[in-house]
N, C-alpha and C positions, 0 to 999 in steps of 0.2 A: 311367327308373326311378332314384329318389332313394336316399339311404342306407336300407338295410334296416331293418326292425323284426325283432324276434324271430319274430313269426308269419311274416314273409315268409321267413325262413331255414328255419323248421320246416315250412312249406308246400312249398318247393322240395325239401327232403330227402324229403318224402312222394312226390314224383314222380320222384325220382332212382333209378336201377338199377344202382349199382356191384356188382361182384362181389367179395364179402369172405368169405374163409374164417376163421371164428373158432370154436374149441372144438369142432371136428368139424363144424360147420354150413357150408354154403355159401349166403350171401345173394345174392340178386339184387334187392335192394330191401329195404325194411322196416328200414333202418338207425336211422331216427329213433326207433322205439319198441322196439329190440332191447335186452334187459337189459345187454348189454356197453357200450352207447353212450348210451342214452336220458338218463342223468343229465349226463354231460359235454356232450352235445348241447344240453341247456337251459341249461347254464352258458354256452355259447356264445350261445345266443339272448338271454340276459339282457344280453351285451355289446352286441348290436344294439339292444336297447331302450334302453340308456344314451344312444345317439345322439339319441333322441327326448325324453329327460327334460328338464324345465325346468332343473334343477341343472347338466347338463353339455352340452346340445346345442350351445351356442355354442362350446365348446372342441372337441368330438368331431366337428364337421362344418365345412365351409366351402362357398362357393358354386361350382359347377361352372362352369369357363370356357366350356363348350359348351352344357349344357342350362340353366344357371341354377338347377338344383335343388341341395339340400344333399346333399353327398357327404362321405365318411369324411376326416378330417383326415390320416390315414395316407397318402393319396394326394396330398397338398399338395406341390408342389415349391417348397422354400423359397428365396427370394432375399433375404430380410431378416432380421435377428435376431428381429424379432417373430414371423414366421412359423415360424423355427426353434424359438423357445420355445414356440409354441403346439403344434406337433408333439410336443415333449417332454411338455408338460402333458397331451396326449391320451393319450400312452403311459402316463403315471402313473395317470390316472383308471382306465383298463382294467386296469392290473397290480394297483392298490389293491384293485379289486372282487374279484380272486381270490388275493390275498395273493402275487402273483408265481408261482403254483403253474402256471398255464397257460403254457407256453413257446412255444406256436406259434398265439398269437392273430393275427388277420388283419393287424394292423399290422406285424408282423415282415416277412413276404414283400411287402406292399404298399409297404413302404419300399425293398426291393431293386428291385421293378418300377418305382417312381418314378424311382429313379436310372438304371436301364437305358433308360427311354424318353427321359429328359433326354439320354442319351448315344446317341441313335438314329442320329446322323451317323457314330458310330464303327462301329456295325453295318453301316452303309450302305457303308462302305469295302470290306467283303467282298462285299456285294451289295446294290444299293439297295432290293430288295424286303425285306431283312431289317430295315433301318431303318423302313421303313413298317409292317413287321409288328409290331415291338415298340412302336411309338406306338400303332398301332391296338388291340392287344391290351391295353395300359396303359388306354386310354380306355374300353375295353369293361369291364375290371375295376373301374374306378372308377366308372363310371355304373351298373352292376349290382351294385356292392358285393360281389364275388365273394369267397369264401374259398378260398385257396389252400393246398395242401401242396407239398412239394418234396422231392427225392431228389438225393443227390450222389455216392454212393460204391457200388461193387460189393459183393456179399456177400463175407464172409471165407471164403475155401477154403484158400488157402496163402499167407500173408502174407509169404513170403519171396520172392515174385514180385509184380511191379506187378499192379494190379487187372485191367486188360485181359488179361493173360497168364495168369491163374488158370484151372486146368481146361483148359489149351488154348485159352482164349479163348471157351469156350462158355458161360460163366456170366454175365459182365458184359453188361448191356444194350449193344446195338451196331445200327448200320445194316446190315441185310442185303441190302437192295436199294433202288433208286429207281424211281419211274415217273413218268408226266407230271404227276401230282397231288401227289407227295409222296415220303416215305420210309417204310420198314417197320423197325420195331424188334422186336428178339428178345433176350430175356434177362432179368435181374433187376437191380435196384437197392434200395438201403436208405439211409436208415431213414426212411420216409415217415410221420411223425407226423401224426395226425388225418386221414389220406387217406380212411377210410371215409365221413366226412361232409363232406369238402371238395367244393368245386365243381370245381376244376381241379387237376391236377398240373403244378407247373414242374419240368421235368427239366434240371438245370443241369449245367454241366461239372464233372468231377472235377478237383481242384487238383493231381494228381499224373501228369497225362499227359506222356509224353515226346514230343519232336519227331521222331517217325518215322512212315513211312508206315503202319506197323502200327496206330498209334494214331488214324488218320483215322476208321475206323468207330465209335469210341468218342467222337468229338469232336463235340459237338451242344450246343444249347441249344433247347428248344422247351416247348410247353404242350399237354395233352390234357384233355379233360374226364374226370372219374373213371368215368363209365359208358361210356367208350369199349369197343367190341368188342375182345376179347382181352386188355383190362386187368384184372388182378385183384390183391387185396391178401391177404397172409397176415399175420395179426395176431399179436402175442404174447398170453399169458394175460391176460384182463382183471383188473384189481385192485379194480375195484368189485364187491363180492360181493353187492350187492342188499340190505345190511342198513341199518338206521336210520342216519341222519345223525349222531345222538348217538354211535354206535359208530365210525363211520368218517367222521368230519366232512370230511376232505379227499378221500380216495378216492372218497366217494360223490358228489362234484361235480366233481372235476378230473382224473380219470384219462384222460389223453389217449393214444389207442391208437398203438402204434408198429408199422409194418408193413414187410415185404419186399414190393416191388411187382414183379410179373411181367409182362413184355410178350410176349404169345404172338402175335407177328406183328402188332403193332398199327401200323395206319397212321395217319401223321401228315401232314396236309395241309401243303404248303408255306407256306401263309398263317399257319400257327402255328409255323414254324420262325424262329429268330433267328440262329443260326449252324449251319453244316454242314460237317464235315470239315476245319475250320480249327483245327489243334492250338494254334498260338501264340495266337490270339484267344480261344480256350477257356480257356487258361491265364491270361490277362490279364483275363477279364471282370469278375471281382469288384472288381479294383483300379483299372482304367482307367476303369470307369463309376462309381466310388465307391460301389457297392452295399454293399460289406462295411462301409463307414463308416457308412451310414445304418441298416443292420441292427444294427449294433453300438450306435448311438445308442439304438435301441429296446430293445436287451437290457440296457444298463446301467441305463436308466430302470426296467425291470423288476426287475433285481436289487436297486436301491436299495429297491423296494416290498417285495420279499421279505425283505430284511435288516431293514426297519422291523418287519415282522411277527414276524420271529424275536426281535428286541429287546422287543416287546410281550409276546410269549409267555414269554420268559425272565423278565421283570419280574413279570408275574402269577404265575408258578410260584414264584419266591422269596418273594414276598410271602405267597402263599397258606399256605406251610408254614414260615413264620418264619425263613427263613435269609438274608434280604436284609441283615442286620447284620454278617455274618461276613466278614472281608476277603478270604479265598480265594474266596468266592462273588462278592463285588464285583469281583475281578480277571476273572473270567469274564464278568460283565456289561459291564465296561469293554472287554474284547475284542470283544464284539458291537458295542458303541457306536463303538469306534474304527473298526472295519470299515465300518459305516454312514457315518461322517463322511468317511472315505476315499473310498468310492464316490461320495458327494455332490460331494466336491472334484473327482474325475476328471470328473465329468459337467458341472460348472460351468466347469471348465477347457477342455474340449472345445467347449463353446458359445462361451466368451468368445474363444477363438482360432479360431473358424470363419472360413472364407474361401471365395470362389467358386472352383470347380472349373473345369476348362477348358470345361465345358458351360453354365456360368452358374448352377450351383446352389450355394447357400450350405451348405457341407459342414463338419461339426464337425471339429475338429482330430483327426487319427488317433492321435497319440502317447499321449494319455490314455486313449482308447477301447481301444487295442491294449494298453495295460498292464492294463486291467481284464479283457480277454479271457484274459490269461495269469495273472491274479491270483484271479479269482473261482472257477474251477474247483477250486483248492485251498482257498481261503477258505471255500467253502460246506461242505466236509467237516467243519470244526470245529464248525458250528452243531449237527448232531445229536449230536456227541460231548459238547458242553457240556450240551445238554438231557437226555442220558442220565445224566450225572454228577450233575446237580443233582436230578433226579427220583428217581434211585436205585431203590431197591426198591419205592418207591411205584408206579412205572410198571408193575409186576407186578400191582398191586391195582387193576385197571380193570374192574369188573362192566359189564355191558351194560344198554341202555336197559330192557330187561324186568326186570332185577333192581332197577334203581333205582325202578320202579313196581310191582314185584310183591311176593311174600312177603318178601323180603330187605330192603325198604325201610326199616324200622325199624333194622335192623343197620346198614345202610349210613350211616343219618343218625347213629347213635350212635358208630360206629367208624371211619368213614372221613371224618369232618369234618377240616377244616383250620383253621389259625389265623384265617383270615378268611372261610371259606367252610363252608356246610353241606356234609353228606356228599354229597348229589346234585350241588351245585355243583362240589365238588372232583373228583368222577368224571367230570363233563363236561369239566372243564379238563383233567384227566389223559388222557382220551381224545384230545383234541387234540394234547397233547404226544406221546403215543404214536404218533399218526399222522403226526407230523412228524419223529420221529427213530427209530422201532423198526418200523414195519409195512413190508410189502412196498411200499406206495405211497412211504414215506420213502426205502427203498432205491433205488427207480427214480428219485427226484428227485435223490438223490446221484450216482447214475450219469450221469444226464441232464446235470447240471450240470458234472460232470467232463469230459465228452467233447463238450460242447455245440458247440464250434467245432473239434473234432478232437483227435487225440492231444497231450496237453500237452507231451510231450517234443519232438515235431516242431514244435509251435508255438513252443516256447521257443527252438528252434534257428532257426526262421525269424525270430523276434522279434529275436534278436541279429544275424543276418545283416542285417537290414533297418535296423537302429538305426545312425544316424550317430554314431560314437564318436570321429570324428577331431578335433573341436574340444577334447575333454577330454584326448585323447592329446597334442595339441599344446601344451596348457597345462602338462601334466607335464613334456613335454620342454623347454619353456621355462624351467620352474623348475629342472630339472636343469642346463641349460645356463647359467643365471644363477648357480646355486650353485657350478658349477665355476669361472666367471669370477671370482667373489668370492674363492674359496679362492686362485686363482692371483694375484689382486691382493694379497691380505693376505700371501701367501707372498714376494712381491717386497718388500713393505714391511718385512717382518721381515728379510730379506736385507740 
């Protein structure tokens, strides 16, 4: 099977039977057409169709080394700068299609899986079967163009305790027993975005495991189909209210469901396991395989597209209401522009300094990507603030599509016009601004970006601990030593 089309994706969903709890309902199928999911599902289908468009198929696909069929570029294992650039171009095409608002498109986890498969020998050091399992699963995902969700952390119960210890160890998903065919998992994990319409769930290690025997049941890496017996999703409130796209232009397209995933004695066959009970390797997985680097490469490409969107929106807003000539407004526009160019520079630097990792994969430089991981969560919070400031009270005057075409149409055209737009056009633009900076959807986006890679405070601490500052300290020491020597020499000369 080659790269999917949108129809292939929707047809698969029609056959899938995941258990999903949403707004008091329990679904065991029917996700494709349920009001909570149908619009975002079709946005994902559009991404699959892009792979077959004349404009993008050369970038979004490459020839499978096993089947000879076109498969998604996000599975491409880069060994040359051309291949690495092609991956980034593919990330950009997909992100630009949704203005960077979809954070869990397939290319994100495909990138992690590609890096893990390339590092199969590292998994094999724990057990030869694990190396073979990760290679085989990567090939299956590539050839079938699977859409993956993933989950990393336990639910929040008592954050004064490590995740596995919370509620006496009864909450976090853990291995409760093994048999001849696999392991049984009981407990819960979060936060599985897009899980209701994903093919499979990657259950990857928490990054806060301690090296004790108590952590062994919580130490694993495996994958299961979303409709596996005993696996169920509890979703947050949908933000797509089923209203016209005019009124909710982002939420009606891009509301990705976030879920707590419950494992009710889920059996995971050994052939779907990549690590079991190995605390040290679980803690090393993302770094040793370079998975975190390739995932971050995709993320930075997406954040570039998202920031481009914000700059375009800010520019249209300021032009529409005639404030683009004021210097304090230009300062705000400059802030977004500088953010965009900063992100582009980090992305370019990461690719320019790419090097082969120990498994022969051309891997972007980690330092600039890691800098963005720490910068963008806070940077993005400014964008809604700027939009709210510039839109001001005008954001409160945003009638609906029914008003624009109904009895109030003449009043809207007369009194809600803008310097460069008719009343109807201005309302349409301001609805988009509102959905970017004031709606429930926008709030979820801000929270999502802030915690995308984890707690920013802990990330900053890890960033400082991992950054080699010794050369810069040595330079300062040398300067101080040289200064002292000069002072001493001059003192002797004066004497």
